[in-house]
N, C-alpha and C positions, 0 to 999 in steps of 0.2 A: 887465926887466918887459915893455917893449914887444915885445921879441923873442919872449918866451914867449906873449904875447897873440896876436901875429901867427901864430905856429906853431899855437896852439890854433884860431884861426879857419880857418887853412888846412886843418888836420886835419878840422875840421867840414865844410868845403866838400867835401873829397875823400870823406869818409864819406857825404855826401849823394849825390855823384856815383856812388860804387860801389853805394850802396843802390838807386839808379835802374837801374844796369846789371844788378844781380842780380834786381831785380823784373822787368825786361824779359826776362831769361833765363828766369825762372820762368814768365812768361806764354807765352813761345815754347815752353817744354817742355810746356805744357798744351794747345797747339794740335794738333788731330787732323784729318788728312785722311781722309775716308771715301770709298772707291771704290764706285761703283754703276753699273748699266747704263742706267737711265732709259728702258728699253723693255720693261718687264715688269709691266704693270698686273695686279693692284692693288698689287704690292709697291713698284714704283718706276717712275715715268713723268713726262713733262712735260705740264702742262695747256696750254690754248690760249694762255696768256700766256707759255709757256716755262718757268714755274716748276716745280721738282721737287716731286712729290707722291707719296703712297703710304704704305702701311703701314710699310715699312722706313725711309722718310724721317722720318715722324713719330716712330717708335720711336727711331731714331738720335739725333734732336735731343733727345728727352727723356732718353735715356741720358747724353748729354753734359751736359745741364743738371744732372742729379743727381750726376754725377761731377765737376762743376765743370771741364769741359773746353770749350775753344773749338773748334767743329766747322766744317769746310769740306768741302763735297761735291765730288767729282771724278768726272766722267762718263767711262766707259771702255767699250770694246767687250767683250762677254761672253767671247769666246774667249781674250782676253789678260788678263782681269781678275785672275786669280791670278798669272800670271807677272809682271805689272806691280806687284802687291803685293809680291812677293818682291824685285823690283828697286828698291823704295823710292819708287815714284811716289805712293803714298799709304800710310796706316798700317793701315787696316782695310778690309774689304769687307763691305758690307751690300747684298744684291741678291737676296733670296729664294733664297739658296743652301742646298741640302740637303747635309748631311754625308754624304760617301761615303768608303770606304776609300782610294780613289785620291787624293782631295783631301786627306785627312788625312795622307797621306805627304808632301804638299807644304807644308801650313800647319797651324796649330793653330786650334781653334774655341772660341768662347765657349760658355756654357750655351745650350742650345736655347731659343729664344723661341717656337717653334711645334713641337709634338710631331709627329714623323714616324710614319707608319704606311703608309698608301696615298695617294700623291699623286693627287688627282682629275684624271684625264686624259681626253682625248676624241680622236676621229678626225673630221676635217672633210673633206667631199667636195663635188664639184660636184653640184648638184641634177640628178637624172635621168641621171647618167653611168653608163655600163655598168660593171659590176664586173669585176675581173680576179683570176685565181688568184694572181698575184704582182704586186700594184700597186706603182707607184713612190711611195715614202713620203718626204715632205719633213719634216725636223725641224730645229730650231735646234741648231747644233753645240755639242759639249761639255756636253750636258745629260743628265739621266736619261732623257729621251725618245729621244735618239740611242742610248744604251746599250741601252734596251729594244728598239728597232727592230732593232738589229744582232744582239741575242741571239735575236730571232725570225727571223733570216736573211732579212729583208726587203731589197728593192732600195732602198737609202737614198741620198737626196741631202741634203746639209747646207747650211744657210744661216746667215749671221751673226746674224740677228735673227728674232724671231717674225713680224714684219711681212713680211720677205723670204720666209719660207716660205709665207705666205698668198698673196703676189703670185705665187709660182711655181704655186700651185694655180689661181688665176684665169687665168694665162697658159697652162695646160695642160702645164707642164713636169713636174708630178707629178700623181698620181692622188688622193692624199689627204695630209692633214697630221696628224701626231701631235703633240699638245702639251697645255698646261694647259687644263683644262676651262673655267675662268672666262674665259680669254682667247678661246678658240675659240667658246664660246657667244655671246660679245659680237659676234664677227665674223659668226656665223650670223644673229643678230638684226638686224644692220645691213647685211647683204649683198645686200639687194634680191631675195631669193629665189634667188640664183645658187648659194649654197652651203648645206649643211645638216650637222647632226651625225649621223654614222652609228653611233657607238658611244661609250659612256662607261664607263670602268673605272678601277681604281686600280693604280698602279705602286708597289711597295714603295719607301719613301723614308726616309732618315734625318731627324733633326730639322733645322729651319731655324735657322741660327746665323750669327754674324759670324765672319769669318776674319781671322787675324793671322799675321805672320811668327813663326816658331818661337821666336825669341829675345826676343819682346816680351811676356814674362810679366806685367810690371807693368801694361801697358796692358790686356791681356786680363783681369787680375784686377779692374781698375776697371770694365770692362764687365760682368763676371760679377756683381759686387756690385750694380750698378744693375739688371741683368736680374732677379736673384733678388728684389730688393725689389719690382720691378714685377709679377713673377709672384705674389708674396705678396699685394700690395695690390689686385690685379685690374686694374691699368692696361693690361697687355698684352691681357687678355681683352676689355676695352672697346674697344681699338684694333682688335682682330680683328673684333669685331662691326660696327664702323664700316666697315671696308674690304672685308671678304669677304662677298659676298652670293651667290656662285655656286661655292663650293668652293675648295679649295686648289690653287694652280698652281705648286708649287715646281719650280724648274728643276733 
């Protein structure tokens, strides 16, 4: 009798232990690392305190809340953001990324959370600078703006961030910067009269979406479900109204 009671107690103890182990494993399975650039306002950037802010940050956090996922943001340089997704540094990319055929060969994408058509783009120049028949154009590398500039057979210099492209303009290393309208208009407003917008136009662009490794169908489906709900209930539209005041700057 005592032996049976002891065995029953021991079985109960081990059942509790394994329940805790499985609960911990389930919690670990629901943890999602989201890669972002943190240098592309208003999609993703750091505020003065160093905290991550922006449309994609707020959207990603709400997606994870609705999908009952624990989110962790991982900041990564833009040029390596998809290769590092594929290598497993994080599980998702949300960084104002437009769907392109080249990117779709590397990764899968969620439902679009911002409809693509023409990405509002601008050309920033030094105020009063002489024009050139073939100006040196600065662009952020691996963006639709680089693709566009090269298609136009411009003299292109690439930089790792939008900030670096603007610094190159101020330093005289390039004659103009091609990039997102919202970002460059902000630079012009705060540039002390040294730079100005020379042109505004649209570049054909795919939807803005989250990127996933091609084998991660289950995680993509969870994001798709949350995005679909938020498109239906107007949550994404409300976030867009909050964050976008000067057009779309999809990279």
